[in-house]
N, C-alpha and C positions, 0 to 999 in steps of 0.2 A: 814689514818689508814686503814689497810686491814680488810675487813669485814669477819667475821667468822660465821659459823653455827656449832652447836654442837649436840651431842647426847642429846636428852631430858633426864634429870637426871633420873636415875633408881637406884634401890637398889638390891644388891646381897644378897639374904636371906641365901643361903647356897649351897655348892657343894657336890656332891656325885659321887662315882666311878661307881657303878652298879645300874641300875634300870631295871624293866621290867613291864611296866604298860601303860595304856591309861591315860594320865594326866587328872586331874579333870576338867580343863578348856575345854579340847576337848569334854569331856562328857557333860559339862554344855551347850555348844552350840549345842548339839545333832548331832555332826558330824558322829559318828558311825552308826546312824540310816539312814544316807543317802548313806552310802558306797555300799549298794546293787545296787543303781542306778548309782553311779559314785564315783571315787576316784580322779577325776581331771586330768585324763590322757589326754595328748595333750594340756593342758593349761599351758602357761608359765607366771610365776610371776618373775618380776625383783625386786630384793631387793637392795635398795640403802642404804648402811650401812657401817660397818667396815670391810667388807669382810666376808669370811666364812672358817671354817676348812674343806677343801674339802675332806680330807680323813677320816672324822668322819664316823664310820660304819653306822650310821643312816641317813647320808646325801649324801654319795659319789655317790650313784646310781641316785640321783635326780638332780644333778648339770649338767646343759647342756652347761655351758660356763660362761665367765665373763670378766671383764676388771677393771683394777686399774687406777683411776684418781688421786690418792694421791701421796705424796712424799715417802711413805714407799717403801722399797726394791729398793731404788734409782730411784723411779718412773717407774719401769718396769711395763708396762701395762698388761703383761701376768701373773703377780703374784698378786693374790687377796686374799692372806691368811689373816686370822683374828688373830690379836695379842691382841685384846681387849676382845672378848667374846660375845659382844652384837649382832653382825651380825649372829654368829653361833646360838645363842639362838632363835632369831626371825625366822631363817630358819627352825629350828626344829619344831616350833609351826605350821608353814605353811605346811611343807611337809616331815617330818621325815617318813621314810619307815615303813611299817607294816611288821615286821620280827620276832615278838615274843621275841624281845630283845630291851632293851632301852625304848624309847618312840615312839609315833606315832603322826603325825601331822594331821591337819584338812583335808588336801588334799594329802594323802600319795603317789599319783602317779603323782602329778603335777611336771612340770619342773621348776627348779630354775636357774635364770640368775643372777649371783653374780656381782653386780656393786659396787666396793669399792670407796666410796666418802668421807669417814671419816677415819682418820689415827689411829694409835695405841692408841692415846690419846683421841680418840672420837671427834676430831676437824677437820673441813674442810673449804675450801673456797667455796663461793657461786658459783664460776666458775666451781668447781668440780661437784657440785650438778647438775648444768645446763647441763654440758657435759654428766653426767650420765643419765639424763632424755633423752637427744637427742640420746644417745647410745641405750637406751631401745626402743625408737621409731624406730631407724634403724633396730634393731633386731626383730621388730614386736612382742614385748611382749604384752600379753593380760592384765596384771595388773602390776602396779607399787606400791610398798609398801615402805613408808618412815617413820621410827621411829626416826626422827631428827627434829630440828627446832631452831628458834631463835626469838627474839622480833621484828626483823626488817622486814618490808614489802618491799621486793626487787622486783621492777617491772620486771627485767629480769627473775627472778625465776618464777614469776606469768605467764609470757608469755610462758616459757618453759612448764609449766603445762597445760596451755590452748592448746598449740600445741599437747601435748600428748593426751588430751581429744578429740581434733579434729581428731586425728588418731585412735580413737575408743579404747583408753586405759583407763581402770578404774584406778584412782589414789587414794590410801588409805594412810592417814596420822594420826599420833598420835596427839591428841588434846593438850597434854602438861601436865606437873606435877606441875604447879604453883598454883593449886587450894587451896581454904580455906574451902571447904565444904559448901559454901553458894552460892546459885544461884543469890543472890542480887548483887554480885560483878562479873565482867567479867574479865577473863584472856585470852589474845590472844597470840598464838604462830603461827609462819609461817614456813612452808606452810599449817599447819593444819587448819588455819582460812580462807583460800581461799574458796569461794563458790563452785568452780569446783571440789574440792577434797571431799572424804568421810572422815569426821573427826570422830575419834574414841576416846571415853572416856572410863574410867575403872570402874569396879566393883570388889568386892572381891568374893571369892568362895561361899559365903553365899548370894550373890545377893545384897549386900549393896553397895551403891555408895562409891567409894574410896575417902578418905579425900583429896588426892592430885590432883584429876582429875580436869582439867580446866573446867570452866563453861562459856558458851557463846551461842549466838543464831546460831552458825554454827555447833554445835555438831549434828551429824547425828544418831549415835547409840552408845551403849556401849558393851563391851565384857570383859571377865575375864582378870584382870591385876595385881592381887596380888598373890605372892607365886606361880608363874607359873613355872612348871617343864618342862625343855626342854634341848636340846643338848647344850654343852659348849666346850670350847677349852680344849685341852689335852685329847680328847676322853672321856671327863667327861660329867656330867649332872649337872644342877644347877637350883635353884629356884630364879627367879628374879621378881621384882615388878615395875610397872610403866605403863603409857599409851602406852609405847613402846611394852609392852607384850600383850596388848589388840589388837593392830593394826594387827599383823599377824593372829590372829583368823579370822578377817574379810577378809583379803586378801586371806587366804586359803578358806574361805567359798565362796568367789566370784568365785574361780576356779570351785567349785562344782556347784554353781548356774548357771554359764555361760554354762557349759557343759549340765546340765539338761535342761535349758531353750532353748538353740539353737536346741537341739534334739527335744524338745517338740513342738516348733514353726516351726521347719524345715527351719530355716533361722538364720542368725547371728543377734542377737538383738543389738540395739544401746546402747550407754552408758546410756542415760536416762531410757531406758526400763530395762536394767540390774539393775540399781539403784532401780527402782520400784520393781523388783523381790527380791532384797535384803531387802527392807523395809517391804515387805510382810512377810518376815521371821524374824520379831522382835516381842517381847512382852513387853508391858509396865510394869514397876516396881513400879510405883507410885511416882517417883521423878519428880521435875520440869523439863520441856523440856530443859532448859539451862544446866542441869546436865546429862540428859540421851538421849536427842534427841527423836527418835522414840521408844527407849527402848532397851532391850537386844537382841542381835543376838541369834536367836533360829530357827535352820534350819528346824525343823518340824512344825513350827507355822502354815503354810498354810494348811498342812494336818490335824493338830489338829483342826483348826477353821472350816475347811470344814466338819470334822466329827461332831463337835458340831452343825453346821448348819443342817446337814442331820438328826441328832437326833431330833432337834426342828421341822423340817418339818414332820418327821415321827410321832411325837407326835401330831402335828396339824391334820394330816390326820386321825389318830385314833380318835381324838375328833370329827371330822366331821362324821366319820362312826358311 
């Protein structure tokens, strides 16, 4: 029997024709407060998904290229159009341009490499995913984002991810939507449960843990994943829910973090070092670690904590005086 991988189930909450706003999820992770330092220019995020609507007004400037590994469009490798909507939505959360129309992404100047590994039905072969990862490596992507998965631990997929990490690529994956809201039960989906990937769970816009988010000891952090407004097919916008929607917040954030960190340290940081920089930018929400990992992605956490520390030091100095 042919092994299949699918989109992690998600919910379309609603579609709209016209919007002009910074989505609440982008605000919640504090992305706009980092844009004075960087908007991700020069960083490439490879999206392994259902393709992308390449002529969407919020995305067309950000797409640097792509490849189709599915059977859609008679298998034409040069046509990576999205007939599903999912890939276009995650692309917008990552890098929709800041143009005072539509929406804006976490890293509005990052480059998007569109790698279509899931067909119009949201289904794909493991071989397509593996080929997509290898293509991202060949194209020297900085980050790979995958909001897809299945229950099966496939060694060849794991090996491809390990190869990507060995090539200094950060790999971000959705944790999965089979959760029951309890940290006492584990739900594993792959590739999200591999130790080498950054596994992303979901919260709602009020910072509550999403009922559907998988819980296990491989969760690294959480990001907004309910009623997330982003780009959609047909030149539209839509609100979707799922850990699929949380994942691109983290992928976009890593584009910002990589640019800031490499400039600050005056060298290219390693994958473990960049992971440490990401985790420095989280805040705990009070949920068990199996539900939230290190906490909520919060890009200004390091600045906030250093400010609190400075205030405490100043208070101690005044006491001594």
